[in-house]
C-alpha positions in Angstrom: 132.4 118.6 85.6 129.0 120.2 85.8 126.6 121.4 83.2 123.3 123.4 83.3 120.4 121.0 83.1 117.7 121.9 80.5 114.4 121.4 82.2 112.5 120.7 85.4 112.6 116.9 85.0 116.3 116.9 84.7 116.5 119.2 87.8 114.4 116.6 89.6 116.8 113.8 88.6 119.9 115.8 89.5 118.3 116.7 92.8 117.9 113.1 93.7 121.6 112.4 92.8 122.7 115.3 94.9 120.7 114.3 97.9 122.1 110.8 97.7 125.7 111.9 97.3 125.4 114.4 100.2 124.0 111.7 102.5 126.4 109.0 101.4 129.1 109.4 104.1 126.4 109.4 106.9 124.2 106.7 105.4 122.6 104.5 108.1 123.7 106.4 111.1 120.9 106.0 113.6 122.8 107.8 116.3 122.6 111.4 115.2 125.0 112.4 118.1 127.6 110.1 116.6 126.8 111.4 113.1 127.5 115.0 114.2 130.6 114.1 116.2 132.2 112.2 113.3 131.1 114.5 110.4 129.8 117.8 111.8 127.2 119.5 109.6 127.0 117.7 106.3 126.5 120.7 104.0 128.9 119.7 101.3 130.1 116.5 99.6 132.3 114.5 101.9 134.2 111.2 101.8 133.1 108.3 104.0 135.3 107.4 106.9 136.2 104.0 108.4 135.2 102.9 110.9 131.5 103.6 110.6 130.5 103.6 114.3 126.9 102.6 113.5 127.6 100.0 110.8 125.7 96.7 111.1 127.1 95.4 107.8 128.6 92.6 109.8 125.1 91.2 110.3 124.4 90.9 106.5 125.3 87.8 104.5 125.4 87.0 100.9 126.9 83.9 99.3 126.8 83.7 95.5 125.5 80.4 94.3 127.7 80.6 91.1 129.2 83.2 88.8 125.7 84.3 87.8 125.2 85.6 91.3 128.6 87.1 92.0 127.7 90.7 92.6 130.0 91.3 95.5 133.3 90.2 94.0 136.2 91.9 95.8 133.8 93.5 98.3 132.8 90.1 99.7 135.8 90.1 102.0 134.4 93.0 104.1 131.1 91.4 104.8 131.1 90.1 108.4 133.6 92.7 109.6 132.6 95.2 112.2 132.9 99.0 111.6 133.0 98.8 107.9 131.5 101.7 106.1 128.8 100.7 103.6 130.3 103.0 100.9 133.9 102.9 102.1 135.5 103.2 98.6 133.4 106.0 97.2 134.7 109.5 96.7 133.1 112.8 97.9 130.2 113.5 95.6 129.9 110.0 94.3 126.6 108.2 94.1 125.7 105.0 95.9 124.9 101.8 94.0 121.1 102.4 93.6 121.7 105.9 92.2 124.5 104.7 90.0 121.9 102.4 88.5 119.6 105.4 88.2 122.3 107.1 86.1 122.6 104.0 84.0 118.9 103.8 83.5 118.7 107.4 82.4 121.5 106.8 79.8 119.9 103.5 78.7 116.5 105.1 78.0 118.0 108.0 76.2 120.1 105.7 74.0 117.1 103.6 73.1 114.6 106.4 72.8 112.2 104.7 75.2 111.9 102.2 77.9 111.8 98.4 77.5 111.7 96.3 80.7 113.3 93.2 79.3 116.1 95.1 77.7 116.7 97.0 81.0 116.8 93.8 82.9 119.6 92.6 80.5 121.5 95.9 81.1 121.0 95.7 84.9 122.3 92.1 85.1 125.2 92.9 82.8 126.3 95.9 84.9 125.9 94.3 88.3 128.1 91.4 87.1 130.6 93.6 85.4 133.9 93.5 87.4 134.7 97.0 88.7 131.5 98.6 87.5 130.6 99.7 91.0 132.8 100.1 94.1 130.1 100.0 96.7 130.7 97.5 99.5 127.0 97.2 100.4 124.3 95.9 98.0 120.7 96.0 99.1 118.6 93.0 99.9 116.7 93.2 96.6 119.9 92.9 94.6 120.9 89.9 96.6 117.5 88.2 96.3 117.4 89.0 92.6 120.8 87.5 91.8 120.2 84.4 94.0 117.1 83.6 91.9 119.0 84.5 88.7 121.8 82.1 89.7 119.1 79.4 90.3 118.2 79.7 86.6 115.0 81.8 87.0 114.0 84.1 84.2 114.9 87.8 84.9 111.2 88.7 85.1 110.8 86.1 87.9 113.8 87.3 90.0 112.3 90.3 91.8 110.9 90.1 95.3 108.2 91.9 97.4 110.8 94.3 98.8 109.3 97.1 101.0 112.2 99.5 101.2 112.4 103.0 99.9 115.5 102.1 97.9 113.0 101.0 95.2 112.3 104.6 94.4 116.0 105.5 93.6 115.5 105.1 89.8 112.1 106.8 89.6 113.3 110.4 89.0 115.8 109.2 86.5 113.1 107.3 84.5 110.8 110.3 84.6 113.6 112.6 83.3 114.5 110.2 80.6 110.9 109.9 79.5 110.3 113.7 79.7 107.4 114.6 77.3 105.4 111.4 78.0 101.9 111.8 79.2 101.0 111.2 82.8 99.0 108.0 82.4 101.6 106.3 80.3 104.4 107.5 82.6 102.7 106.1 85.7 102.3 102.8 83.9 105.9 102.6 82.9 107.2 103.5 86.4 104.9 100.9 87.9 106.2 98.2 85.6 109.8 99.3 86.1 109.7 99.4 89.9 107.8 96.1 90.0 110.7 94.3 88.4 112.6 94.4 91.7 110.1 95.8 94.3 106.8 94.0 93.8 105.4 95.4 97.0 102.1 97.3 97.0 103.3 100.1 99.2 106.5 100.7 97.3 104.5 100.8 94.0 102.0 103.2 95.7 104.9 105.4 96.8 106.5 105.4 93.4 103.2 106.4 91.8 102.8 109.2 94.4 106.2 110.5 93.6 105.4 110.6 89.8 102.1 112.4 90.5 103.7 114.9 92.8 106.5 115.7 90.3 103.9 116.0 87.6 101.9 118.5 89.7 104.8 120.7 90.5 105.9 120.6 86.8 102.6 122.3 86.0 103.5 125.2 88.4 101.3 124.2 91.3 102.6 124.9 94.8 104.2 122.0 96.6 101.8 122.1 99.5 98.8 122.1 97.2 100.2 119.1 95.3 101.1 117.2 98.5 97.6 117.8 99.9 96.0 116.4 96.8 98.4 113.6 95.8 100.0 112.5 99.0 97.3 112.9 101.6 97.4 109.1 102.3 101.0 109.5 103.3 101.2 112.8 105.3 98.9 115.4 106.8 99.5 119.0 106.0 97.9 120.1 109.2 100.0 117.8 111.3 103.1 118.7 109.4 102.5 122.4 110.1 102.2 121.6 113.8 105.6 119.9 113.8 107.6 122.6 112.1 109.0 124.0 115.3 110.2 120.6 116.4 113.8 119.4 115.7 114.0 117.3 112.5 115.6 114.4 114.4 112.5 114.3 116.6 110.0 114.2 113.8 112.1 111.7 111.9 113.2 109.7 114.8 110.1 109.7 117.0 107.1 110.4 114.8 108.5 108.6 111.8 111.3 106.0 111.9 114.4 107.0 110.0 114.7 103.4 108.7 114.3 102.1 105.2 110.8 100.6 105.4 108.5 102.5 103.1 105.6 102.9 105.6 107.7 105.4 107.5 110.4 106.4 105.0 107.9 107.8 102.5 106.0 110.1 104.9 109.4 111.1 106.5 110.6 112.2 103.1 107.5 114.1 102.3 107.5 115.9 105.6 111.0 117.2 104.8 109.7 118.4 101.4 106.8 120.1 103.2 109.0 121.9 105.6 111.8 122.9 103.2 109.7 123.4 100.1 111.4 126.7 99.3 115.0 125.7 100.1 116.8 122.8 98.2 120.1 122.9 100.2 118.3 123.1 103.6 116.1 120.2 102.7 118.8 117.8 101.5 121.1 118.8 104.4 118.3 118.1 106.9 117.6 114.8 105.2 121.3 113.8 105.6 121.5 115.0 109.2 118.6 112.9 110.5 120.5 109.8 109.4 118.9 106.4 108.8 118.2 105.6 105.2 118.9 109.2 104.2 120.4 108.2 100.8 117.3 106.5 99.5 115.0 109.1 101.1 117.0 111.5 98.8 115.1 110.1 95.8 112.0 111.8 97.1 113.4 114.8 99.0 116.0 115.7 96.3 113.8 115.2 93.3 110.8 117.2 94.5 112.9 120.1 95.9 115.1 120.1 92.8 112.1 120.3 90.5 110.6 123.2 92.5 113.7 125.2 93.3 116.4 124.0 90.9 119.7 122.5 92.0 122.3 125.0 93.1 125.6 124.9 91.1 127.6 123.6 94.1 125.5 120.4 94.1 125.2 119.9 90.3 126.6 116.8 88.6 127.1 115.9 85.0 124.1 114.3 83.4 124.7 110.7 82.3 125.4 110.2 78.6 
């Protein structure tokens, strides 16, 4: 079920998938004591367990206005129930919804030989409304907002919102890998257009651009620390990061940075883990999983950069989408 990826950009994409799949069973655990009690050390792909002791899915609501907004389908019955795991029906090593879309995007761009935003929106809408295409119980706020607007009759280009969550970066490594060979200025432009379709938030767009530039820098053989200093200095400080290395990860991402999904903390938290574990892909994605919070979506940054630099070990490899 695995294959050897051919280049650094594919390693970056596969690294993001691996980081998401590893974190999936412990996604949105904010109590790291409970995380360790219920799962131990997450150093391999595991299946999610019900109940999820930290689940707040019961607080979330979504009511489809009509069939054009019915993205929950059979999963709707679990919304409002306490203890439900966000990804309860996924198997060990399976990707969450946003990274399933990343796999779809990669295959879509490869099929077409390039990226077209309007054609992608058609594919996105079709897949999200396709019965059984995904088995995730939870769908992020941006999907719900998009399909509420779509059900109201708005054009797809007008359905996105100013979403400020790191989930907006989930498809960036996939798009970069699919467009491997494109020049940096054009790649940055395409990524900005793509992310802006659903996450028209200045900080998310800035984070997406940072990720592209960091991946580009390491693809040229530059050291991770040098690239982060140059391209991500507005997100993290190398000097401060070095001074925190002796501290437990759950203190740095828990006290210094929130482990939550908001980009203002999620991006520097992700880059800190890259800084600390720049030579060790497994240690980096394991640490990302173990500090909890929105670890799946931080995986887009942690997994892709560490995968690009170090390669993805065979035990974490997945089959490339076709």
